MIDOTOR-883560 format. One record per residue (C-alpha): z negated, y, x negated. Coordinates in steps of 0.02 Angstrom, whole numbers, plus 50000, padded with zeros to 5 digits. Each point is the difference from the previous one (the first is absolute). Last residue first. Layout:
BEGIN
<atom><pz>Z</pz><py>Y</py><px>X</px></atom>
...
END
This chain:
BEGIN
<atom><pz>45721</pz><py>56699</py><px>41375</px></atom>
<atom><pz>50124</pz><py>49871</py><px>50066</px></atom>
<atom><pz>49891</pz><py>49849</py><px>50029</px></atom>
<atom><pz>49884</pz><py>49965</py><px>50148</px></atom>
<atom><pz>49892</pz><py>50127</py><px>50092</px></atom>
<atom><pz>49834</pz><py>49972</py><px>50089</px></atom>
<atom><pz>49906</pz><py>50111</py><px>50123</px></atom>
<atom><pz>49823</pz><py>50044</py><px>50057</px></atom>
<atom><pz>49877</pz><py>49938</py><px>49870</px></atom>
<atom><pz>49823</pz><py>50065</py><px>49986</px></atom>
<atom><pz>49900</pz><py>49839</py><px>49979</px></atom>
<atom><pz>50035</pz><py>50014</py><px>49812</px></atom>
<atom><pz>50144</pz><py>50124</py><px>49985</px></atom>
<atom><pz>49973</pz><py>50070</py><px>49826</px></atom>
<atom><pz>49932</pz><py>49836</py><px>49931</px></atom>
<atom><pz>50081</pz><py>49854</py><px>50090</px></atom>
<atom><pz>49955</pz><py>49834</py><px>49922</px></atom>
<atom><pz>50126</pz><py>49888</py><px>49920</px></atom>
<atom><pz>50153</pz><py>49887</py><px>50007</px></atom>
<atom><pz>50179</pz><py>50040</py><px>49945</px></atom>
<atom><pz>49939</pz><py>50106</py><px>49853</px></atom>
<atom><pz>50038</pz><py>49885</py><px>49852</px></atom>
<atom><pz>50177</pz><py>49973</py><px>50062</px></atom>
<atom><pz>50065</pz><py>49831</py><px>50058</px></atom>
<atom><pz>50041</pz><py>50056</py><px>50177</px></atom>
<atom><pz>50022</pz><py>50189</py><px>50008</px></atom>
<atom><pz>49873</pz><py>50129</py><px>49947</px></atom>
<atom><pz>49870</pz><py>50099</py><px>50094</px></atom>
<atom><pz>49968</pz><py>50185</py><px>50017</px></atom>
<atom><pz>49846</pz><py>50079</py><px>50080</px></atom>
<atom><pz>50024</pz><py>50164</py><px>50092</px></atom>
<atom><pz>49939</pz><py>50178</py><px>50020</px></atom>
<atom><pz>50066</pz><py>50103</py><px>50144</px></atom>
<atom><pz>50154</pz><py>49968</py><px>50105</px></atom>
<atom><pz>50108</pz><py>49850</py><px>50042</px></atom>
<atom><pz>50021</pz><py>50047</py><px>50184</px></atom>
<atom><pz>49823</pz><py>49951</py><px>50044</px></atom>
<atom><pz>49869</pz><py>50049</py><px>49873</px></atom>
<atom><pz>49913</pz><py>49913</py><px>49854</px></atom>
<atom><pz>50155</pz><py>49907</py><px>49943</px></atom>
<atom><pz>50022</pz><py>49821</py><px>49939</px></atom>
<atom><pz>50146</pz><py>49992</py><px>49880</px></atom>
<atom><pz>50131</pz><py>49869</py><px>49960</px></atom>
<atom><pz>50103</pz><py>49917</py><px>49866</px></atom>
<atom><pz>50141</pz><py>49883</py><px>50048</px></atom>
<atom><pz>50028</pz><py>49812</py><px>49978</px></atom>
<atom><pz>49877</pz><py>49956</py><px>50138</px></atom>
<atom><pz>49839</pz><py>49900</py><px>50006</px></atom>
<atom><pz>49885</pz><py>50151</py><px>49976</px></atom>
<atom><pz>49813</pz><py>49973</py><px>50015</px></atom>
<atom><pz>49882</pz><py>50138</py><px>50051</px></atom>
<atom><pz>49817</pz><py>50051</py><px>50005</px></atom>
<atom><pz>49869</pz><py>50097</py><px>50099</px></atom>
<atom><pz>50091</pz><py>50025</py><px>50165</px></atom>
<atom><pz>49910</pz><py>50075</py><px>50150</px></atom>
<atom><pz>50072</pz><py>50175</py><px>50026</px></atom>
<atom><pz>50148</pz><py>49935</py><px>50101</px></atom>
<atom><pz>50000</pz><py>49809</py><px>50001</px></atom>
<atom><pz>49907</pz><py>49992</py><px>50166</px></atom>
<atom><pz>49884</pz><py>49850</py><px>50024</px></atom>
<atom><pz>50071</pz><py>49835</py><px>50065</px></atom>
<atom><pz>49924</pz><py>49900</py><px>49857</px></atom>
<atom><pz>49905</pz><py>50108</py><px>49876</px></atom>
<atom><pz>49843</pz><py>49896</py><px>49974</px></atom>
<atom><pz>50065</pz><py>49875</py><px>49873</px></atom>
<atom><pz>50061</pz><py>49823</py><px>50020</px></atom>
<atom><pz>50109</pz><py>49899</py><px>50117</px></atom>
<atom><pz>50157</pz><py>50103</py><px>49976</px></atom>
<atom><pz>49996</pz><py>50110</py><px>50155</px></atom>
<atom><pz>50124</pz><py>50141</py><px>49980</px></atom>
<atom><pz>49953</pz><py>50182</py><px>49969</px></atom>
<atom><pz>50057</pz><py>50117</py><px>50138</px></atom>
<atom><pz>50138</pz><py>50130</py><px>50010</px></atom>
<atom><pz>49986</pz><py>50133</py><px>50136</px></atom>
<atom><pz>49989</pz><py>50150</py><px>49883</px></atom>
<atom><pz>50080</pz><py>49958</py><px>49833</px></atom>
<atom><pz>50111</pz><py>50153</py><px>50005</px></atom>
<atom><pz>50152</pz><py>50028</py><px>49888</px></atom>
<atom><pz>50026</pz><py>49812</py><px>49976</px></atom>
<atom><pz>50121</pz><py>49950</py><px>49862</px></atom>
<atom><pz>50075</pz><py>49827</py><px>50013</px></atom>
<atom><pz>49961</pz><py>49817</py><px>49976</px></atom>
<atom><pz>49825</pz><py>50010</py><px>50071</px></atom>
<atom><pz>49840</pz><py>49903</py><px>49982</px></atom>
<atom><pz>49820</pz><py>49996</py><px>50058</px></atom>
<atom><pz>49857</pz><py>49892</py><px>49939</px></atom>
END
């Protein structure tokens, strides 16, 4: 698990948190995410490249049908995340 409340143009240096289960604890977030969950009231995107470039996966805000799911275009190839305002 990893979370943010803002856009991150480069996920380098961020680590997954230890939650008591799973094998990803303390591993880099960049290029290692397979899924997402959005707990915010804004839509977001996970981008293939740093600086919000390349292909992306979109996710909806809290309560939408697409607030949780697997990454498709950026599966284990994720480098930045943007929130709202597309």
